[in-house]
C-alpha positions in Angstrom: -41.6 131.3 109.2 -42.1 127.5 109.0 -39.5 126.7 111.7 -40.8 129.5 113.9 -44.4 128.3 113.6 -43.4 124.7 114.6 -41.5 126.0 117.6 -44.5 128.2 118.6 -46.9 125.3 118.4 -44.6 123.0 120.4 -44.2 125.7 123.0 -47.8 126.9 123.5 -49.6 123.6 122.7 -47.4 120.8 123.9 -50.2 118.3 123.9 -50.6 118.9 120.1 -48.6 116.5 117.9 -47.2 118.6 115.1 -45.1 117.2 112.2 -43.9 118.0 108.8 -44.5 115.5 105.9 -41.2 115.6 103.9 -43.0 115.8 100.6 -41.1 118.6 99.0 -37.6 119.0 97.6 -35.7 118.0 94.6 -35.3 114.3 94.0 -33.9 112.1 91.3 -36.4 110.2 89.1 -35.4 107.0 91.0 -36.0 108.7 94.4 -39.3 110.2 93.2 -40.5 106.8 92.1 -39.5 105.3 95.4 -41.2 108.0 97.5 -44.4 107.7 95.3 -44.4 103.9 96.0 -44.0 104.6 99.7 -47.1 106.8 99.7 -46.0 110.3 99.1 -48.9 112.4 97.8 -48.7 115.6 95.8 -50.4 118.5 97.6 -50.0 117.3 101.2 -49.8 120.3 103.5 -46.7 121.3 105.4 -47.9 120.5 108.8 -50.2 117.8 110.2 -51.7 118.4 113.7 -53.2 115.8 116.0 -54.9 117.6 118.8 -56.5 116.9 122.2 -60.1 118.0 122.8 -61.8 120.3 122.3 -59.7 120.8 119.2 -60.0 118.7 116.1 -58.6 115.2 116.2 -56.8 115.9 112.9 -56.0 119.2 111.1 -53.6 120.5 108.4 -51.7 123.8 108.0 -50.0 124.9 104.8 -47.3 127.5 105.5 -47.0 130.1 102.7 -44.7 133.1 102.4 -46.3 136.5 101.8 -47.7 136.4 98.3 -47.5 132.6 98.1 -50.5 130.6 96.8 -51.7 127.0 96.7 -50.7 124.8 93.8 -53.4 122.9 91.9 -52.4 119.8 93.8 -52.7 121.6 97.2 -56.1 123.0 96.3 -57.3 119.5 95.4 -56.0 118.0 98.7 -57.6 120.8 100.6 -61.0 120.3 98.9 -60.8 116.5 99.6 -60.0 116.8 103.3 -62.4 119.7 103.9 -65.2 117.5 102.3 -64.3 114.9 105.0 -64.7 117.6 107.7 -61.0 117.9 108.4 -59.9 121.4 109.1 -57.3 123.0 106.8 -55.8 126.4 106.9 -53.2 128.4 105.0 -51.0 130.4 107.4 -48.2 132.9 106.9 -47.0 133.6 110.4 -47.5 132.9 114.1 -50.4 135.3 114.4 -52.3 133.4 111.7 -51.7 130.1 113.6 -52.7 131.8 116.9 -56.0 132.8 115.3 -56.6 129.4 113.8 -55.9 127.7 117.1 -58.6 129.9 118.8 -61.1 129.2 116.0 -60.4 125.5 116.1 -60.3 125.4 119.9 -56.9 123.8 120.0 -55.7 123.6 123.6 -53.0 126.2 124.2 -51.2 127.9 127.0 -52.2 131.2 125.5 -55.9 130.9 126.1 -56.9 129.4 129.5 -60.4 128.4 128.4 -58.9 125.7 126.1 -56.4 123.9 128.4 -55.6 120.4 127.2 -57.5 117.4 128.4 -54.6 115.0 128.0 -55.7 111.5 127.0 -59.5 112.4 126.9 -60.0 111.2 123.4 -58.1 108.0 124.1 -60.2 107.3 127.2 -63.4 108.1 125.3 -62.5 105.6 122.6 -61.6 102.9 125.1 -65.0 103.4 126.8 -66.8 102.9 123.4 
């Protein structure tokens, strides 16, 4: 589902920057120490989104298989970013992402009322 979700986001919301933080996977103790020193954090969600208005500037998606659940580190990360006002959602399929994009007003080709305003955030910041 993860690959399909990324492909869907890049197709229907090309103005949204979507990337995966390569936090997971098995590593040797040496590699783990290096990645920790480089800034890897436990619990970081699968996907980071940077969106044009009217969507959130920053948001996170954790992709879980059916029956999957958040680890304690993921729950702690979620609580921390939500306390900062950053949207976070657990998704299991494209329909979940579709619903979240509507809820968060992320610009998408699937809903005309939320067409992207490319560069609007940058222009607003430059004017400030």
